[in-house]
VOBA-1610 file (N, C-alpha, C; in pm, whole numbers, padded with zeros to 5 digits, always signed):
BEGIN
Met+07592+13975+06793Met+07654+13823+06764Met+07605+13747+06899Ala+07526+13672+06872Ala+07461+13546+06939Ala+07587+13509+07026Lys+07535+13519+07175Lys+07648+13415+07260Lys+07645+13291+07237Lys+07753+13247+07232Lys+07790+13110+07210Lys+07773+13018+07347Lys+07704+12911+07326Lys+07639+12852+07421Lys+07792+12752+07481Asp+07756+12764+07634Asp+07878+12668+07701Asp+07859+12518+07669Ser+07949+12469+07578Ser+07964+12306+07547Ser+07950+12200+07600Lys+08014+12245+07754Lys+07980+12183+07905Lys+07855+12202+07970Lys+07786+12064+07970Lys+07641+12053+08054Lys+07673+12038+08183Lys+07604+12134+08241Lys+07680+12169+08406Lys+07603+12039+08467Pro+07702+11964+08546Pro+07587+11852+08591Pro+07486+11894+08710Ala+07351+11788+08710Ala+07252+11811+08791Ala+07303+11805+08939Pro+07259+11872+09011Pro+07266+11868+09155Pro+07274+11722+09230Pro+07330+11702+09334Pro+07297+11560+09348Pro+07175+11552+09430Thr+07080+11456+09432Thr+06923+11436+09516Thr+06953+11330+09592His+06861+11349+09692His+06844+11227+09775His+06836+11080+09738Ala+06786+11041+09599Ala+06823+10950+09537Ala+06939+10903+09516Asp+07035+10999+09474Asp+07160+10964+09452Asp+07238+10934+09561Ala+07209+10984+09695Ala+07282+10972+09808Ala+07207+10838+09877Glu+07111+10750+09813Glu+07056+10644+09861Glu+07139+10528+09766Leu+07134+10544+09655Leu+07216+10478+09572Leu+07389+10463+09626Val+07442+10553+09639Val+07597+10546+09703Val+07617+10502+09790Leu+07508+10522+09899Leu+07496+10435+10036Leu+07480+10279+10006Lys+07385+10267+09938Lys+07389+10095+09891Lys+07515+10040+09853Leu+07541+10145+09750Leu+07705+10078+09691Leu+07764+10054+09798Tyr+07741+10148+09892Tyr+07858+10116+09970Tyr+07808+10022+10115Asp+07709+09999+10115Asp+07698+09869+10191Asp+07669+09754+10141Leu+07716+09727+09998Leu+07724+09612+09900Leu+07882+09571+09937Arg+07987+09697+09973Arg+08096+09631+09989Arg+08143+09578+10112Arg+08046+09573+10181Arg+08045+09480+10338Arg+08033+09368+10351Glu+08004+09311+10248Glu+07947+09223+10221Glu+08076+09100+10241Pro+08060+08991+10339Pro+08204+08926+10378Pro+08283+08892+10269Glu+08240+08820+10150Glu+08322+08773+10086Glu+08398+08884+09978Leu+08283+08973+09939Leu+08307+09105+09888Leu+08440+09200+09977Arg+08420+09198+10094Arg+08544+09278+10160Arg+08670+09175+10151Arg+08665+09025+10184Arg+08803+08961+10132Arg+08860+08982+10001Ala+08750+09009+09927Ala+08796+09028+09774Ala+08900+09151+09760Arg+08826+09238+09836Arg+08858+09391+09827Arg+09029+09381+09902Gln+08999+09349+10036Gln+09160+09320+10105Gln+09282+09245+10013Phe+09252+09139+09947Phe+09331+09086+09844Phe+09380+09174+09742Val+09286+09268+09705Val+09324+09333+09569Val+09401+09436+09644Met+09368+09480+09757Met+09410+09605+09808Met+09550+09600+09870Ser+09543+09492+09917Ser+09665+09456+10043Ser+09736+09375+10006Glu+09727+09240+09910Glu+09791+09132+09895Glu+09824+09133+09725Phe+09750+09203+09657Phe+09791+09184+09497Phe+09883+09308+09465Trp+10000+09259+09428Trp+10113+09395+09448Trp+10164+09354+09286Pro+10107+09359+09179Pro+10182+09305+09026Pro+10294+09430+09021Gln+10393+09357+08908Gln+10493+09448+08889Gln+10521+09383+08690Ser+10428+09378+08664Ser+10440+09397+08521Ser+10284+09337+08476Ala+10278+09343+08363Ala+10155+09319+08274Ala+10152+09136+08279Asp+10255+09071+08307Asp+10247+08941+08335Asp+10132+08870+08464Asp+10178+08977+08542Asp+10140+08966+08672Asp+09986+08959+08668Tyr+09916+09043+08600Tyr+09769+09080+08555Tyr+09749+08957+08489Leu+09815+08916+08383Leu+09784+08797+08295Leu+09755+08693+08341Ala+09856+08670+08443Ala+09849+08504+08500Ala+09751+08488+08606Ile+09715+08628+08693Ile+09600+08604+08739Ile+09447+08570+08673Leu+09422+08624+08565Leu+09334+08661+08485Leu+09339+08514+08457Ser+09391+08433+08399Ser+09433+08300+08369Ser+09408+08199+08470Glu+09392+08232+08590Glu+09404+08100+08739Glu+09245+08096+08766Phe+09191+08048+08631Phe+09040+08040+08700Phe+09029+07922+08769Gly+08939+07921+08868Gly+08903+07831+08975Gly+08951+07835+09128Thr+09071+07971+09098Thr+09134+07967+09214Thr+09081+08087+09297Gln+09091+08091+09433Gln+09099+08196+09530Gln+09092+08340+09450Arg+09227+08336+09457Arg+09271+08466+09389Arg+09204+08519+09274Asn+09187+08425+09133Asn+09141+08482+09041Asn+08986+08535+09096Ala+08910+08462+09122Ala+08774+08464+09238Ala+08779+08607+09261Trp+08855+08658+09384Trp+08860+08772+09430Trp+08929+08893+09348Tyr+09018+08867+09238Tyr+09033+08959+09176Tyr+08926+08991+09098Arg+08840+08920+09033Arg+08730+08935+08934Arg+08619+09010+09036Gln+08597+08959+09161Gln+08485+09045+09218Gln+08484+09148+09234Ala+08641+09198+09337Ala+08652+09349+09323Ala+08686+09423+09226Thr+08726+09411+09144Thr+08728+09464+09010Thr+08591+09492+08925Ser+08526+09355+08935Ser+08397+09406+08856Ser+08322+09490+08925Tyr+08326+09473+09083Tyr+08239+09536+09199Tyr+08275+09709+09090Trp+08402+09728+09111Trp+08390+09894+09062Trp+08421+09916+08935Glu+08430+09824+08846Glu+08376+09841+08730Glu+08190+09858+08686Met+08161+09778+08768Met+08001+09793+08783Met+07973+09920+08835Ala+07992+09967+08950Ala+07974+10078+09023Ala+08029+10201+08947Ala+08106+10216+08876Ala+08132+10314+08791Ala+08056+10323+08643Ser+08016+10201+08612Ser+07906+10207+08486Ser+07816+10317+08514Leu+07730+10271+08664Leu+07628+10332+08685Leu+07665+10492+08693Val+07805+10532+08729Val+07812+10623+08713Val+07786+10701+08579Val+07896+10663+08474Val+07894+10643+08303Val+07769+10714+08267Arg+07648+10570+08309Arg+07567+10600+08226Arg+07442+10725+08287Gly+07501+10768+08428Gly+07434+10893+08487Gly+07282+10825+08585Val+07300+10720+08579Val+07248+10663+08713Val+07276+10714+08877Val+07408+10726+08889Val+07463+10770+08974Val+07555+10903+08960Asn+07538+11007+09046Asn+07560+11135+09046Asn+07722+11074+09077Arg+07815+11166+08978Arg+07960+11162+08954Arg+08023+11169+09069Glu+07973+11328+09113Glu+08068+11413+09214Glu+08062+11368+09334Ile+07923+11293+09395Ile+07893+11175+09505Ile+08018+11046+09535Phe+07996+10994+09385Phe+08061+10901+09387Phe+08194+10892+09365Val+08276+11011+09336Val+08409+11052+09335Val+08472+11068+09474Asp+08354+11137+09555Asp+08359+11148+09711Asp+08401+11033+09753Trp+08387+10906+09755Trp+08385+10791+09848Trp+08477+10720+09742Ser+08521+10713+09660Ser+08572+10606+09570Ser+08735+10563+09554Ser+08801+10605+09673Ser+08953+10621+09655Ser+08960+10463+09656Glu+08937+10360+09671Glu+08948+10236+09650Glu+08952+10237+09512Met+08869+10284+09426Met+08856+10232+09303Met+09012+10303+09220Trp+09042+10431+09256Trp+09111+10495+09246Trp+09277+10407+09233Met+09252+10322+09330Met+09409+10258+09387Met+09396+10183+09292Ile+09285+10068+09284Ile+09254+09973+09178Ile+09338+10009+09023Tyr+09275+10098+08980Tyr+09287+10173+08845Tyr+09452+10217+08868Gly+09463+10274+08976Gly+09605+10329+08973Gly+09734+10178+08965Lys+09694+10077+09051Lys+09775+09977+09015Lys+09791+09960+08900Ala+09709+09903+08815Ala+09675+09876+08678Ala+09719+09967+08526Leu+09742+10102+08631Leu+09767+10215+08517Leu+09914+10183+08427Pro+10023+10124+08497Pro+10123+10114+08425Pro+10166+09980+08312Tyr+10035+09960+08341Tyr+10073+09790+08243Tyr+09905+09754+08171Leu+09843+09855+08189Leu+09689+09854+08160Leu+09686+09855+07972Lys+09754+09928+07936Lys+09770+09918+07753Lys+09829+09775+07749Glu+09948+09740+07775Glu+09951+09589+07753Glu+09861+09478+07790Val+09808+09503+07921Val+09718+09389+07928Val+09613+09401+07869Arg+09559+09516+07824Arg+09462+09545+07711Arg+09464+09432+07585Glu+09593+09468+07542Glu+09622+09428+07404Glu+09644+09276+07414Arg+09724+09215+07551Arg+09769+09076+07526Arg+09650+08996+07574Ser+09528+09051+07660Ser+09399+08984+07703Ser+09306+08984+07628Gly+09310+09052+07523Gly+09217+09063+07417Gly+09098+09150+07488Met+09092+09236+07612Met+09008+09319+07676Met+09045+09427+07636Pro+09005+09507+07537Pro+09048+09648+07505Pro+08944+09732+07590Lys+08837+09685+07678Lys+08772+09746+07747Lys+08773+09761+07896Met+08897+09693+07960Met+08928+09628+08089Met+08945+09739+08165Tyr+08882+09779+08251Tyr+08897+09893+08348Tyr+08836+10008+08266Gly+08745+10005+08171Gly+08696+10115+08095Gly+08636+10210+08180His+08501+10157+08225His+08426+10202+08347His+08488+10290+08450Met+08581+10260+08548Met+08663+10307+08629Met+08737+10423+08561Glu+08813+10393+08414Glu+08900+10476+08382Glu+08815+10644+08296Ala+08666+10592+08268Ala+08595+10686+08223Ala+08548+10786+08312Val+08548+10753+08497Val+08533+10824+08569Val+08610+10889+08611Ile+08719+10837+08626Ile+08855+10920+08680Ile+08893+10988+08558Gln+08903+11000+08466Gln+08936+11098+08350Gln+08810+11198+08315Ser+08727+11192+08420Ser+08600+11298+08396Ser+08631+11406+08510Thr+08696+11344+08637Thr+08720+11436+08746Thr+08815+11499+08725Pro+08777+11665+08770Pro+08892+11768+08729Pro+09000+11738+08809Gly+09111+11770+08747Gly+09228+11737+08848Gly+09290+11635+08858Phe+09198+11490+08755Phe+09284+11342+08831Phe+09436+11322+08739Glu+09472+11430+08685Glu+09603+11374+08661Glu+09689+11417+08732Gln+09680+11516+08837Gln+09736+11523+08955Gln+09735+11420+09055Arg+09603+11389+09076Arg+09551+11286+09188Arg+09626+11177+09138Leu+09598+11134+09023Leu+09681+10971+08964Leu+09818+10988+08975Ala+09887+11072+08944Ala+10023+11106+09005Ala+10065+11113+09109Gly+10011+11146+09212Gly+10019+11116+09351Gly+10027+10986+09398Leu+09926+10948+09343Leu+09840+10820+09379Leu+09998+10704+09313Gln+10015+10713+09227Gln+10122+10634+09155Gln+10234+10619+09219Lys+10276+10704+09276Lys+10394+10775+09389Lys+10365+10669+09504Arg+10282+10718+09543Arg+10246+10598+09673Arg+10212+10441+09667Leu+10142+10434+09524Leu+10165+10293+09537Leu+10253+10207+09449Ser+10353+10270+09420Ser+10496+10249+09438Ser+10567+10192+09508Asp+10555+10322+09616Asp+10616+10274+09757Asp+10543+10143+09809Leu+10419+10146+09812Leu+10364+10034+09926Leu+10390+09959+09817Gly+10385+09913+09696Gly+10453+09779+09626Gly+10588+09772+09667Lys+10673+09841+09688Lys+10801+09777+09666Lys+10835+09760+09815Arg+10745+09798+09927Arg+10770+09751+10071Arg+10673+09626+10093Ala+10573+09598+10019Ala+10518+09478+10030Ala+10588+09362+09940Ala+10684+09391+09838Ala+10799+09306+09778Ala+10881+09274+09861Lys+10950+09335+09962Lys+11069+09364+10048Lys+10999+09237+10183Ala+10836+09302+10195Ala+10834+09197+10329Ala+10789+09051+10289Ala+10745+09053+10157Ala+10671+08885+10070Ala+10839+08802+10097Ser+10923+08917+10039Ser+11075+08837+10009Ser+11143+08779+10133Ala+11103+08885+10243Ala+11177+08871+10414Ala+11111+08731+10465Ser+10978+08742+10421Ser+10923+08598+10486Ser+10934+08454+10441Arg+10995+08492+10283Arg+11024+08367+10244Arg+11187+08299+10312Gly+11274+08408+10344Gly+11356+08353+10438Gly+11478+08424+10398
//
């Protein structure tokens, strides 16, 4: 009886070229406007519903919309390089915790936002990378709890600052 071949292809070990690409992606994150966009998405944008995503998506011409699009499209672009095999997934996942947080913030509303916005592949490359990571369910579960706590604190601080 012939041995059944393993259907999962073992990934190639990372190369120096992989490291160079990841370092270049990291360097791009330091560009001042992208840094500000990332700060906005990570620290200031705390969506509480699909409506919050749909609102920012429709705010064309505003700084908020520009920052949201810049930060999220950066991570979608970077993740697409992984999905297409240009960047080694394991190295990428090692330094992509910000991508996980952006995806984690969106996850509770993502299905509805995709449907209502007419963008069925929104965050699709990030999702593909995350879902191809061993143990992603546990990592996302812990992240969801942390993000929920951070979002509640941010909403409380914003409410207190308004009066």
